[in-house]
Backbone as CSV, one residue per row, in Angstrom:
resi,resn,N_x,N_y,N_z,CA_x,CA_y,CA_z,C_x,C_y,C_z
1,UNK,-40.151,7.199,1.538,-38.838,7.835,1.610,-37.915,7.074,2.556
2,UNK,-38.454,6.590,3.641,-37.642,5.861,4.609,-37.057,4.595,3.955
3,UNK,-37.899,3.973,3.097,-37.436,2.776,2.402,-36.266,3.094,1.462
4,UNK,-36.347,4.221,0.724,-35.286,4.612,-0.187,-34.004,4.933,0.556
5,UNK,-34.136,5.571,1.694,-32.955,5.907,2.502,-32.268,4.632,2.954
6,UNK,-33.049,3.660,3.399,-32.478,2.390,3.847,-31.826,1.639,2.677
7,UNK,-32.471,1.715,1.502,-31.951,1.015,0.330,-30.620,1.586,-0.134
8,UNK,-30.457,2.913,0.003,-29.248,3.575,-0.475,-28.098,3.489,0.510
9,UNK,-28.354,3.049,1.731,-27.276,2.934,2.714,-26.355,1.780,2.339
10,UNK,-25.030,1.909,2.532,-24.110,0.805,2.207,-24.387,-0.408,3.070
11,UNK,-24.300,-1.590,2.438,-24.507,-2.825,3.187,-23.315,-3.083,4.100
12,UNK,-23.511,-3.665,5.245,-22.393,-3.967,6.142,-21.423,-4.924,5.459
13,UNK,-20.111,-4.646,5.549,-19.102,-5.430,4.856,-19.090,-6.877,5.322
14,UNK,-19.324,-7.080,6.626,-19.224,-8.445,7.124,-20.342,-9.336,6.609
15,UNK,-21.391,-8.779,6.022,-22.448,-9.606,5.460,-22.212,-9.867,3.961
16,UNK,-21.587,-8.934,3.252,-21.443,-9.061,1.806,-20.211,-9.871,1.420
17,UNK,-19.094,-9.661,2.081,-17.839,-10.263,1.667,-17.851,-11.790,1.673
18,UNK,-18.395,-12.452,2.692,-18.443,-13.912,2.636,-19.279,-14.419,1.473
19,UNK,-20.366,-13.742,1.183,-21.211,-14.161,0.072,-20.463,-14.045,-1.251
20,UNK,-19.744,-12.924,-1.434,-18.980,-12.730,-2.663,-17.869,-13.753,-2.780
21,UNK,-17.186,-14.023,-1.685,-16.082,-14.979,-1.708,-16.578,-16.373,-2.065
22,UNK,-17.669,-16.783,-1.441,-18.216,-18.107,-1.722,-18.754,-18.202,-3.144
23,UNK,-19.345,-17.100,-3.621,-19.844,-17.087,-5.001,-18.689,-17.250,-5.984
24,UNK,-17.582,-16.534,-5.737,-16.405,-16.641,-6.590,-15.839,-18.053,-6.552
25,UNK,-15.844,-18.670,-5.387,-15.368,-20.041,-5.256,-16.183,-20.992,-6.119
26,UNK,-17.496,-20.846,-6.080,-18.372,-21.697,-6.877,-18.098,-21.505,-8.366
27,UNK,-17.904,-20.237,-8.784,-17.636,-19.949,-10.197,-16.322,-20.594,-10.630
28,UNK,-15.266,-20.460,-9.819,-13.968,-21.029,-10.167,-14.043,-22.543,-10.250
29,UNK,-14.727,-23.162,-9.270,-14.867,-24.626,-9.291,-15.652,-25.081,-10.513
30,UNK,-16.614,-24.275,-10.934,-17.408,-24.622,-12.115,-16.567,-24.543,-13.377
31,UNK,-15.670,-23.549,-13.444,-14.855,-23.337,-14.645,-13.585,-24.160,-14.636
32,UNK,-13.228,-24.786,-13.508,-11.966,-25.487,-13.396,-11.760,-26.541,-14.469
33,UNK,-12.746,-27.408,-14.762,-12.510,-28.391,-15.830,-12.265,-27.745,-17.180
34,UNK,-12.837,-26.560,-17.418,-12.666,-25.877,-18.699,-11.273,-25.275,-18.828
35,UNK,-10.722,-24.786,-17.728,-9.438,-24.119,-17.786,-8.330,-25.045,-18.264
36,UNK,-8.443,-26.336,-18.010,-7.384,-27.264,-18.366,-7.407,-27.668,-19.841
37,UNK,-8.443,-27.346,-20.592,-8.517,-27.783,-21.983,-8.550,-26.629,-22.975
38,UNK,-8.636,-25.418,-22.497,-8.718,-24.281,-23.413,-7.334,-23.737,-23.750
39,UNK,-6.380,-24.633,-24.061,-5.070,-24.198,-24.517,-5.167,-23.756,-25.969
40,UNK,-4.291,-22.828,-26.346,-4.329,-22.294,-27.696,-3.585,-23.218,-28.660
41,UNK,-4.040,-23.298,-29.909,-3.305,-24.080,-30.910,-1.877,-23.564,-31.032
42,UNK,-0.957,-24.449,-31.357,0.432,-24.039,-31.448,1.124,-24.769,-32.578
43,UNK,2.328,-24.328,-32.893,3.138,-24.931,-33.941,4.396,-25.519,-33.337
44,UNK,4.683,-26.762,-33.692,5.928,-27.398,-33.282,6.880,-27.387,-34.475
45,UNK,7.992,-26.669,-34.314,9.005,-26.606,-35.358,9.996,-27.752,-35.155
46,UNK,10.453,-28.337,-36.258,11.350,-29.490,-36.191,12.795,-29.014,-36.114
47,UNK,13.484,-29.462,-35.068,14.868,-29.035,-34.829,15.822,-30.228,-34.828
48,UNK,17.090,-29.899,-34.974,18.158,-30.890,-34.922,19.020,-30.596,-33.690
49,UNK,18.482,-30.901,-32.506,19.209,-30.685,-31.255,19.990,-31.929,-30.852
50,UNK,19.356,-33.069,-31.042,19.997,-34.354,-30.747,19.307,-35.419,-31.582
51,UNK,19.852,-36.636,-31.559,19.277,-37.709,-32.351,19.078,-38.956,-31.498
52,UNK,17.971,-39.653,-31.723,17.637,-40.821,-30.932,17.860,-42.105,-31.725
53,UNK,18.089,-43.175,-30.971,18.109,-44.508,-31.548,16.773,-45.160,-31.235
54,UNK,16.223,-45.878,-32.197,14.870,-46.396,-32.067,14.781,-47.737,-32.777
55,UNK,14.210,-48.722,-32.088,14.050,-50.040,-32.678,12.602,-50.473,-32.516
56,UNK,12.009,-50.936,-33.604,10.606,-51.366,-33.538,10.380,-52.516,-34.497
57,UNK,9.635,-53.548,-34.056,9.392,-54.714,-34.916,8.377,-54.403,-36.012
58,UNK,7.931,-55.423,-36.675,6.981,-55.285,-37.788,5.701,-54.578,-37.360
59,UNK,5.207,-53.648,-38.197,3.976,-52.924,-37.889,3.319,-52.454,-39.174
60,UNK,2.087,-51.936,-39.024,1.284,-51.502,-40.158,1.295,-49.983,-40.281
61,UNK,1.475,-49.463,-41.491,1.340,-48.036,-41.790,0.443,-47.908,-43.009
62,UNK,-0.798,-47.487,-42.793,-1.738,-47.400,-43.897,-1.955,-48.771,-44.516
63,UNK,-1.733,-48.871,-45.829,-1.892,-50.141,-46.534,-0.602,-50.952,-46.590
64,UNK,0.434,-50.472,-45.912,1.733,-51.124,-45.988,2.061,-51.866,-44.700
65,UNK,2.712,-53.017,-44.830,3.251,-53.766,-43.711,4.760,-53.527,-43.705
66,UNK,5.259,-52.974,-42.600,6.677,-52.632,-42.504,7.402,-53.741,-41.761
67,UNK,8.518,-54.189,-42.322,9.242,-55.333,-41.761,9.840,-55.028,-40.404
68,UNK,10.210,-53.814,-40.162,10.837,-53.427,-38.902,11.718,-52.207,-39.108
69,UNK,12.054,-51.527,-37.998,12.823,-50.287,-38.093,13.998,-50.321,-37.124
70,UNK,15.139,-49.930,-37.616,16.314,-49.692,-36.791,16.782,-48.273,-37.099
71,UNK,16.369,-47.328,-36.263,16.701,-45.921,-36.511,17.893,-45.496,-35.663
72,UNK,18.705,-44.619,-36.220,19.860,-44.119,-35.493,20.674,-43.181,-36.357
73,UNK,21.671,-42.523,-35.772,22.486,-41.555,-36.522,23.181,-42.142,-37.748
74,UNK,23.487,-43.448,-37.705,24.198,-44.057,-38.823,23.267,-44.683,-39.855
75,UNK,21.962,-44.630,-39.587,21.007,-45.256,-40.501,20.827,-44.419,-41.764
76,UNK,20.661,-45.100,-42.888,20.401,-44.419,-44.151,18.910,-44.311,-44.449
77,UNK,18.080,-45.032,-43.667,16.658,-45.088,-44.001,15.729,-44.675,-42.861
78,UNK,16.250,-44.431,-41.651,15.396,-44.027,-40.533,16.188,-43.155,-39.565
79,UNK,15.769,-41.907,-39.432,16.442,-40.951,-38.536,15.385,-40.276,-37.666
80,UNK,15.683,-40.105,-36.375,14.744,-39.482,-35.441,15.461,-38.367,-34.693
81,UNK,14.896,-37.146,-34.760,15.528,-35.978,-34.166,14.685,-35.407,-33.020
82,UNK,15.371,-34.758,-32.095,14.747,-34.123,-30.939,15.329,-32.722,-30.794
83,UNK,14.579,-31.739,-30.317,13.177,-31.915,-29.957,12.341,-30.912,-30.754
84,UNK,11.172,-31.353,-31.155,10.231,-30.443,-31.802,9.616,-29.553,-30.738
85,UNK,9.684,-28.240,-30.931,9.112,-27.313,-29.952,8.550,-26.083,-30.654
86,UNK,8.042,-25.142,-29.859,7.347,-23.976,-30.422,8.282,-22.828,-30.784
87,UNK,9.585,-23.035,-30.699,10.550,-21.990,-31.046,10.916,-22.078,-32.524
88,UNK,10.645,-21.037,-33.310,10.975,-21.090,-34.739,12.488,-21.118,-34.944
89,UNK,12.963,-21.757,-35.993,14.400,-21.747,-36.285,14.844,-20.356,-36.710
90,UNK,16.072,-20.020,-36.385,16.590,-18.687,-36.713,17.770,-18.748,-37.677
91,UNK,18.665,-19.704,-37.486,19.836,-19.819,-38.359,20.100,-21.286,-38.637
92,UNK,21.142,-21.514,-39.425,21.562,-22.885,-39.685,20.609,-23.623,-40.587
93,UNK,20.408,-24.878,-40.298,19.541,-25.714,-41.111,20.133,-27.101,-41.273
94,UNK,19.266,-28.069,-41.446,19.694,-29.457,-41.610,19.073,-30.028,-42.871
95,UNK,19.887,-30.680,-43.663,19.423,-31.375,-44.859,19.874,-32.823,-44.743
96,UNK,18.925,-33.729,-44.550,19.235,-35.133,-44.312,18.951,-35.939,-45.580
97,UNK,19.973,-36.621,-46.071,19.813,-37.460,-47.255,19.408,-38.867,-46.827
98,UNK,18.348,-39.378,-47.426,17.804,-40.676,-47.064,17.815,-41.626,-48.266
99,UNK,17.838,-42.930,-47.958,17.819,-43.955,-48.997,16.786,-45.015,-48.628
100,UNK,15.877,-45.311,-49.536,14.785,-46.241,-49.267,15.325,-47.670,-49.206
101,UNK,15.462,-48.188,-47.953,16.000,-49.524,-47.750,15.106,-50.390,-46.853
102,UNK,14.112,-49.784,-46.179,13.227,-50.542,-45.291,12.228,-51.314,-46.148
103,UNK,12.192,-52.624,-45.995,11.303,-53.452,-46.812,9.853,-53.293,-46.352
104,UNK,8.963,-53.070,-47.308,7.536,-52.948,-47.021,6.765,-53.855,-47.977
105,UNK,5.585,-54.256,-47.536,4.755,-55.113,-48.383,3.311,-54.651,-48.291
106,UNK,2.561,-54.905,-49.316,1.159,-54.512,-49.383,0.603,-55.064,-50.672
107,UNK,-0.091,-54.223,-51.423,-0.537,-54.654,-52.746,0.666,-54.951,-53.631
108,UNK,1.756,-54.204,-53.398,3.010,-54.442,-54.092,4.145,-54.321,-53.081
109,UNK,5.218,-55.015,-53.325,6.388,-54.910,-52.454,7.146,-53.632,-52.779
110,UNK,7.857,-53.130,-51.798,8.602,-51.902,-52.025,9.559,-51.618,-50.893
111,UNK,9.995,-50.369,-50.859,10.975,-49.939,-49.865,10.607,-48.532,-49.393
112,UNK,11.097,-48.180,-48.216,10.761,-46.868,-47.658,11.920,-46.323,-46.845
113,UNK,11.867,-45.040,-46.604,12.781,-44.359,-45.703,12.027,-43.168,-45.122
114,UNK,12.412,-42.740,-43.918,11.691,-41.638,-43.292,12.587,-40.887,-42.310
115,UNK,12.143,-39.669,-42.008,12.736,-38.848,-40.956,11.628,-38.532,-39.957
116,UNK,11.942,-38.586,-38.660,10.948,-38.317,-37.624,11.483,-37.306,-36.628
117,UNK,10.530,-36.652,-35.962,10.872,-35.670,-34.932,9.970,-35.910,-33.722
118,UNK,10.522,-35.814,-32.519,9.731,-36.030,-31.305,9.752,-34.765,-30.445
119,UNK,8.673,-34.576,-29.686,8.607,-33.479,-28.730,9.352,-33.883,-27.462
120,UNK,9.458,-32.962,-26.514,9.951,-33.325,-25.191,8.902,-34.197,-24.502
121,UNK,9.313,-35.038,-23.552,8.334,-35.875,-22.830,7.326,-35.008,-22.073
122,UNK,6.079,-35.443,-22.042,5.041,-34.700,-21.333,5.158,-34.954,-19.831
123,UNK,5.050,-33.913,-19.008,5.194,-34.067,-17.551,3.997,-34.738,-16.891
124,UNK,2.875,-34.829,-17.601,1.680,-35.445,-17.024,0.802,-35.965,-18.157
125,UNK,-0.166,-36.807,-17.807,-1.100,-37.338,-18.789,-1.969,-36.232,-19.373
126,UNK,-2.197,-36.250,-20.674,-3.051,-35.250,-21.316,-3.709,-35.845,-22.546
127,UNK,-4.792,-35.212,-22.970,-5.549,-35.665,-24.136,-5.600,-34.561,-25.179
128,UNK,-5.309,-34.916,-26.444,-5.396,-33.964,-27.546,-6.475,-34.416,-28.528
129,UNK,-7.111,-33.432,-29.144,-8.194,-33.735,-30.078,-8.239,-32.670,-31.166
130,UNK,-8.199,-33.090,-32.433,-8.304,-32.132,-33.533,-7.346,-32.447,-34.660
131,UNK,-7.266,-31.531,-35.613,-6.427,-31.717,-36.798,-4.976,-31.361,-36.518
132,UNK,-4.094,-32.104,-37.143,-2.656,-31.813,-37.138,-2.243,-31.574,-38.582
133,UNK,-1.712,-30.403,-38.867,-1.266,-30.079,-40.223,0.253,-30.090,-40.266
134,UNK,0.811,-30.991,-41.041,2.262,-31.099,-41.155,2.762,-30.404,-42.421
135,UNK,3.870,-29.704,-42.263,4.544,-29.033,-43.374,5.978,-29.558,-43.397
136,UNK,6.345,-30.271,-44.444,7.691,-30.840,-44.523,8.306,-30.508,-45.873
137,UNK,9.539,-29.996,-45.833,10.266,-29.643,-47.056,11.099,-30.840,-47.507
138,UNK,10.918,-31.250,-48.763,11.644,-32.406,-49.305,11.981,-32.175,-50.769
139,UNK,12.928,-32.955,-51.263,13.264,-32.946,-52.691,13.918,-34.271,-53.044
140,UNK,13.994,-34.537,-54.348,14.666,-35.754,-54.808,15.131,-35.579,-56.243
141,UNK,16.393,-35.981,-56.468,16.947,-35.999,-57.820,17.109,-37.426,-58.326
142,UNK,16.455,-38.355,-57.642,16.617,-39.759,-58.004,16.039,-40.054,-59.382
143,UNK,16.727,-40.909,-60.105,16.228,-41.378,-61.397,15.402,-42.632,-61.153
144,UNK,14.167,-42.596,-61.586,13.261,-43.726,-61.392,13.112,-44.458,-62.717
145,UNK,13.340,-45.779,-62.678,13.336,-46.572,-63.902,11.943,-46.860,-64.447
146,UNK,11.913,-47.591,-65.541,10.660,-47.951,-66.203,9.816,-48.814,-65.268
147,UNK,8.529,-48.488,-65.168,7.572,-49.196,-64.320,7.892,-49.049,-62.826
148,UNK,8.666,-48.035,-62.486,8.942,-47.754,-61.078,8.258,-46.450,-60.693
149,UNK,7.831,-46.377,-59.438,7.140,-45.180,-58.976,7.435,-44.901,-57.511
150,UNK,6.755,-43.906,-56.976,6.990,-43.513,-55.589,5.802,-42.722,-55.069
151,UNK,5.738,-42.587,-53.757,4.753,-41.744,-53.090,5.348,-41.272,-51.774
152,UNK,4.969,-40.077,-51.359,5.444,-39.609,-50.055,4.352,-39.813,-49.018
153,UNK,4.755,-39.895,-47.771,3.808,-40.099,-46.682,4.207,-39.269,-45.481
154,UNK,3.244,-38.995,-44.601,3.470,-38.312,-43.333,2.608,-38.975,-42.270
155,UNK,2.962,-38.785,-41.016,2.175,-39.400,-39.953,2.469,-38.801,-38.598
156,UNK,1.623,-39.146,-37.639,1.790,-38.724,-36.250,1.584,-39.941,-35.370
157,UNK,2.399,-40.075,-34.327,2.348,-41.254,-33.471,2.594,-40.861,-32.025
158,UNK,2.256,-41.783,-31.137,2.531,-41.650,-29.703,3.764,-42.496,-29.419
159,UNK,4.856,-41.830,-29.027,6.105,-42.539,-28.739,6.338,-42.547,-27.238
160,UNK,6.407,-43.753,-26.672,6.583,-43.914,-25.229,7.843,-44.722,-24.974
161,UNK,8.976,-44.069,-24.722,10.240,-44.801,-24.550,10.209,-45.806,-23.411
162,UNK,9.447,-45.505,-22.353,9.433,-46.389,-21.183,8.231,-47.321,-21.169
163,UNK,7.310,-47.179,-22.138,6.093,-47.992,-22.147,6.299,-49.340,-22.807
164,UNK,5.371,-50.252,-22.561,5.460,-51.578,-23.153,5.232,-51.516,-24.662
165,UNK,4.300,-50.664,-25.100,4.099,-50.425,-26.533,4.688,-49.074,-26.860
166,UNK,5.964,-49.058,-27.275,6.679,-47.792,-27.390,6.191,-46.911,-28.527
167,UNK,5.559,-47.525,-29.542,5.157,-46.763,-30.719,3.709,-47.086,-31.053
168,UNK,2.867,-46.047,-31.099,1.458,-46.237,-31.465,1.094,-45.242,-32.551
169,UNK,0.832,-45.742,-33.747,0.451,-44.875,-34.858,-0.937,-44.295,-34.597
170,UNK,-1.076,-42.974,-34.728,-2.364,-42.311,-34.517,-3.059,-42.041,-35.850
171,UNK,-2.330,-41.482,-36.802,-2.906,-41.248,-38.125,-1.772,-41.055,-39.126
172,UNK,-2.057,-41.314,-40.403,-1.044,-41.136,-41.442,-1.698,-40.679,-42.741
173,UNK,-0.874,-40.131,-43.615,-1.327,-39.647,-44.927,-0.387,-40.209,-45.992
174,UNK,-0.945,-40.616,-47.127,-0.146,-41.067,-48.262,-0.591,-40.319,-49.513
175,UNK,0.369,-39.842,-50.255,0.034,-39.190,-51.520,-0.384,-40.262,-52.524
176,UNK,-0.909,-39.828,-53.645,-1.286,-40.778,-54.684,-0.033,-41.394,-55.314
177,UNK,0.015,-42.718,-55.296,1.153,-43.400,-55.909,1.099,-43.257,-57.426
178,UNK,2.256,-43.128,-58.024,2.308,-42.989,-59.473,3.678,-43.322,-60.002
179,UNK,3.791,-43.495,-61.293,5.087,-43.752,-61.892,5.942,-42.496,-61.811
180,UNK,7.245,-42.707,-61.706,8.148,-41.571,-61.661,8.442,-41.115,-60.240
181,UNK,8.959,-39.917,-60.145,9.395,-39.360,-58.865,8.271,-38.530,-58.243
182,UNK,7.897,-38.858,-56.999,6.806,-38.130,-56.324,7.237,-36.774,-55.817
183,UNK,8.546,-36.543,-55.721,9.048,-35.297,-55.158,9.679,-34.412,-56.228
184,UNK,9.640,-33.120,-55.963,10.262,-32.139,-56.854,11.786,-32.221,-56.742
185,UNK,12.468,-31.737,-57.767,13.931,-31.743,-57.751,14.507,-30.640,-56.883
186,UNK,13.710,-29.643,-56.564,14.162,-28.555,-55.686,13.390,-28.621,-54.367
187,UNK,13.936,-28.074,-53.277,13.233,-28.117,-51.987,11.821,-27.549,-52.109
188,UNK,10.844,-28.354,-51.749,9.436,-27.988,-51.883,8.699,-28.341,-50.600
189,UNK,7.763,-27.480,-50.214,6.974,-27.721,-49.007,5.785,-28.626,-49.338
190,UNK,5.718,-29.770,-48.659,4.604,-30.698,-48.810,3.753,-30.644,-47.541
191,UNK,2.438,-30.601,-47.726,1.517,-30.385,-46.603,0.502,-31.525,-46.542
192,UNK,0.232,-31.990,-45.327,-0.770,-33.038,-45.120,-1.515,-32.760,-43.819
193,UNK,-2.808,-33.061,-43.796,-3.632,-32.881,-42.606,-3.970,-34.242,-42.001
194,UNK,-3.640,-34.403,-40.732,-3.887,-35.630,-39.987,-4.876,-35.334,-38.872
195,UNK,-5.354,-36.375,-38.200,-6.350,-36.195,-37.144,-5.923,-36.922,-35.868
196,UNK,-5.949,-36.200,-34.749,-5.809,-36.813,-33.432,-7.201,-36.822,-32.820
197,UNK,-7.742,-38.000,-32.609,-9.118,-38.133,-32.137,-9.130,-38.519,-30.653
198,UNK,-9.151,-37.496,-29.792,-9.212,-37.706,-28.348,-8.195,-38.747,-27.889
199,UNK,-6.957,-38.579,-28.325,-5.912,-39.530,-27.936,-5.259,-39.079,-26.636
200,UNK,-5.082,-40.022,-25.731,-4.469,-39.713,-24.440,-2.995,-40.089,-24.461
201,UNK,-2.151,-39.101,-24.191,-0.714,-39.327,-24.067,-0.394,-39.497,-22.590
202,UNK,0.350,-40.521,-22.261,0.711,-40.769,-20.874,1.873,-39.901,-20.429
203,UNK,2.103,-39.873,-19.131,3.246,-39.140,-18.589,4.540,-39.736,-19.152
204,UNK,5.408,-38.873,-19.667,6.652,-39.335,-20.263,6.561,-39.627,-21.749
205,UNK,5.339,-39.632,-22.316,5.175,-39.870,-23.752,5.595,-38.643,-24.563
206,UNK,5.811,-38.855,-25.846,6.149,-37.782,-26.774,5.265,-37.900,-28.014
207,UNK,5.020,-36.774,-28.672,4.412,-36.831,-30.001,5.535,-37.048,-31.010
208,UNK,5.338,-38.022,-31.890,6.306,-38.256,-32.965,5.658,-37.869,-34.292
209,UNK,6.316,-36.988,-35.018,5.910,-36.614,-36.374,6.907,-37.263,-37.343
210,UNK,6.426,-37.804,-38.457,7.360,-38.417,-39.398,6.927,-38.162,-40.836
211,UNK,7.908,-38.198,-41.731,7.659,-38.005,-43.161,8.688,-38.797,-43.935
212,UNK,8.277,-39.328,-45.090,9.209,-40.111,-45.876,8.645,-40.455,-47.242
213,UNK,9.272,-41.432,-47.871,8.878,-41.847,-49.219,8.827,-43.369,-49.287
214,UNK,7.793,-43.876,-49.965,7.697,-45.290,-50.294,7.846,-45.460,-51.784
215,UNK,8.546,-46.515,-52.215,8.837,-46.698,-53.632,9.117,-48.168,-53.928
216,UNK,9.005,-48.554,-55.181,9.414,-49.905,-55.570,10.814,-49.915,-56.163
217,UNK,11.505,-48.786,-56.017,12.884,-48.674,-56.481,13.809,-48.676,-55.265
218,UNK,14.412,-49.821,-54.961,15.299,-49.907,-53.798,16.481,-48.955,-53.960
219,UNK,16.774,-48.213,-52.887,17.869,-47.258,-52.937,17.466,-45.876,-53.412
220,UNK,16.174,-45.678,-53.659,15.674,-44.342,-54.034,16.143,-43.336,-52.992
221,UNK,16.699,-42.216,-53.422,17.241,-41.226,-52.493,16.419,-39.935,-52.530
222,UNK,16.330,-39.309,-51.387,15.649,-38.012,-51.273,16.229,-37.265,-50.079
223,UNK,15.915,-35.986,-49.991,16.455,-35.130,-48.935,15.319,-34.446,-48.189
224,UNK,15.447,-34.387,-46.869,14.478,-33.703,-46.011,15.171,-32.500,-45.383
225,UNK,14.503,-31.336,-45.443,15.077,-30.085,-44.963,14.285,-29.583,-43.746
226,UNK,15.001,-29.114,-42.722,14.322,-28.583,-41.542,15.296,-27.771,-40.703
227,UNK,14.767,-27.167,-39.636,15.543,-26.351,-38.697,16.227,-25.177,-39.396
228,UNK,15.475,-24.555,-40.317,15.991,-23.415,-41.063,14.845,-22.461,-41.341
229,UNK,15.063,-21.127,-41.223,13.981,-20.166,-41.474,13.376,-20.285,-42.869
230,UNK,14.180,-20.748,-43.850,13.671,-20.901,-45.204,12.934,-22.222,-45.391
231,UNK,13.260,-23.200,-44.566,12.621,-24.508,-44.644,12.014,-24.824,-43.287
232,UNK,10.912,-24.181,-42.974,10.293,-24.345,-41.663,9.416,-25.596,-41.634
233,UNK,10.055,-26.743,-41.666,9.302,-27.983,-41.500,8.723,-27.985,-40.090
234,UNK,7.424,-28.313,-39.985,6.736,-28.098,-38.709,5.412,-28.846,-38.697
235,UNK,4.741,-28.795,-37.530,3.414,-29.387,-37.390,2.557,-28.446,-36.562
236,UNK,1.385,-28.113,-37.068,0.407,-27.309,-36.326,-0.515,-28.274,-35.594
237,UNK,-0.510,-28.213,-34.272,-1.309,-29.142,-33.468,-2.490,-28.403,-32.854
238,UNK,-3.572,-29.127,-32.457,-4.786,-28.465,-31.982,-4.623,-27.708,-30.681
239,UNK,-3.658,-28.086,-29.849,-3.442,-27.375,-28.589,-2.022,-27.614,-28.136
240,UNK,-1.487,-26.635,-27.391,-0.134,-26.751,-26.875,-0.167,-27.552,-25.578
241,UNK,0.360,-28.781,-25.567,0.304,-29.588,-24.353,1.001,-28.945,-23.164
242,UNK,2.009,-28.096,-23.424,2.742,-27.506,-22.308,1.921,-26.477,-21.561
243,UNK,0.795,-26.024,-22.130,-0.031,-25.016,-21.472,-1.026,-25.625,-20.492
244,UNK,-1.332,-26.889,-20.653,-2.392,-27.492,-19.851,-2.026,-27.579,-18.380
245,UNK,-0.770,-27.938,-18.086,-0.377,-28.125,-16.696,-0.302,-26.802,-15.940
246,UNK,0.385,-25.750,-16.471,0.396,-24.474,-15.757,-0.990,-23.899,-15.526
247,UNK,-1.903,-24.032,-16.500,-3.246,-23.485,-16.319,-3.953,-24.186,-15.178
248,UNK,-3.738,-25.510,-15.046,-4.366,-26.239,-13.952,-3.804,-25.751,-12.624
249,UNK,-2.484,-25.521,-12.585,-1.869,-25.051,-11.353,-2.378,-23.666,-10.984
250,UNK,-2.546,-22.789,-11.967,-3.062,-21.456,-11.685,-4.486,-21.523,-11.156
251,UNK,-5.298,-22.379,-11.783,-6.673,-22.525,-11.335,-6.721,-23.060,-9.908
252,UNK,-5.810,-24.010,-9.605,-5.769,-24.564,-8.258,-5.365,-23.492,-7.257
253,UNK,-4.419,-22.629,-7.647,-3.992,-21.550,-6.770,-5.130,-20.577,-6.510
254,UNK,-5.855,-20.236,-7.573,-6.995,-19.326,-7.421,-8.054,-19.931,-6.508
255,UNK,-8.328,-21.216,-6.740,-9.345,-21.886,-5.930,-8.951,-21.914,-4.464
256,UNK,-7.683,-22.276,-4.204,-7.203,-22.338,-2.817,-7.266,-20.967,-2.159
257,UNK,-6.834,-19.928,-2.888,-6.862,-18.574,-2.341,-8.286,-18.134,-2.039
258,UNK,-9.206,-18.457,-2.950,-10.607,-18.080,-2.751,-11.197,-18.780,-1.546
259,UNK,-10.858,-20.069,-1.391,-11.364,-20.827,-0.257,-10.855,-20.246,1.057
260,UNK,-9.565,-19.898,1.089,-9.010,-19.296,2.300,-9.668,-17.955,2.599
261,UNK,-9.926,-17.171,1.555,-10.586,-15.877,1.731,-11.971,-16.067,2.323
262,UNK,-12.688,-17.071,1.811,-14.027,-17.326,2.323,-13.989,-17.712,3.787
263,UNK,-13.017,-18.589,4.165,-12.905,-19.017,5.565,-12.586,-17.842,6.474
264,UNK,-11.652,-16.988,6.026,-11.265,-15.828,6.825,-12.444,-14.894,7.025
265,UNK,-13.203,-14.660,5.957,-14.321,-13.740,6.053,-15.433,-14.299,6.934
266,UNK,-15.658,-15.622,6.835,-16.692,-16.226,7.677,-16.303,-16.142,9.140
267,UNK,-15.010,-16.372,9.441,-14.556,-16.237,10.818,-14.722,-14.808,11.296
268,UNK,-14.461,-13.832,10.393,-14.615,-12.422,10.749,-16.067,-12.127,11.105
269,UNK,-16.992,-12.710,10.316,-18.414,-12.501,10.580,-18.788,-13.081,11.945
270,UNK,-18.263,-14.285,12.224,-18.594,-14.935,13.483,-18.120,-14.110,14.667
271,UNK,-16.899,-13.567,14.599,-16.380,-12.746,15.689,-17.202,-11.476,15.867
272,UNK,-17.573,-10.841,14.737,-18.335,-9.602,14.831,-19.742,-9.874,15.366
273,UNK,-20.302,-11.027,14.970,-21.637,-11.375,15.451,-21.628,-11.589,16.951
274,UNK,-20.547,-12.257,17.447,-20.443,-12.468,18.895,-20.260,-11.136,19.613
275,UNK,-19.478,-10.236,18.950,-19.263,-8.915,19.572,-20.538,-8.140,19.670
276,UNK,-21.383,-8.219,18.630,-22.644,-7.495,18.658,-23.614,-8.103,19.650
277,UNK,-23.435,-9.414,19.916,-24.372,-10.069,20.834,-24.061,-9.768,22.293
278,UNK,-22.862,-9.277,22.581,-22.518,-8.956,23.966,-23.322,-7.757,24.468
């Protein structure tokens, strides 16, 4: 009975609290690396807030060699808009008419045009991994001549305005090439799944999403629709990069607070122990 009475008595606070505080500290430190990567998947909607100018020399896209790109508001074949973010469009809308004038070469020579969208620059280095599903609304009323064809494409890239290699293609998709027009005559949603395989974006980098058409008919015209509730051109990415930094800061705050609590409690124990020893 004496043992049960002793067992049921409350433990002295100065002995339990430091142990609990230190235990919590260990748990938080153990989970800290996990907290920075468990961001939820998100959708980046394509908006027409501003437009960028972009110049890039010859590069490879899939099986095609691209002669070079000069993108800007006055370009008929390359337009880049900012900023893609997680806010869905509510009103308005943008319909951009494009003309295939960029020279490309591969198994056959041809021409291309595209529209791209970039996110805001990332405040810190981060790594993304997983599937990217792009949804882009397009149409074309172009007449394609005999023995002429077309295909649409989509892609995701790392755009670094201040870096030495400003454009790095991560993955791309091409539809099956065929004779005739690859796009519907009315606005239609085209979907493609791309892969980001543990790619690290540097501080100041942006994700660039792009979509367009390749054809052997120079001057082929098509329209890309976005920034409208009816034409929600967008990209579903594996994680929201903007969530990674705040979560790390919160974890750091929790860790710091826990450490301070542990120090305070240990000092309290030391003072009480000295008091009992008098």
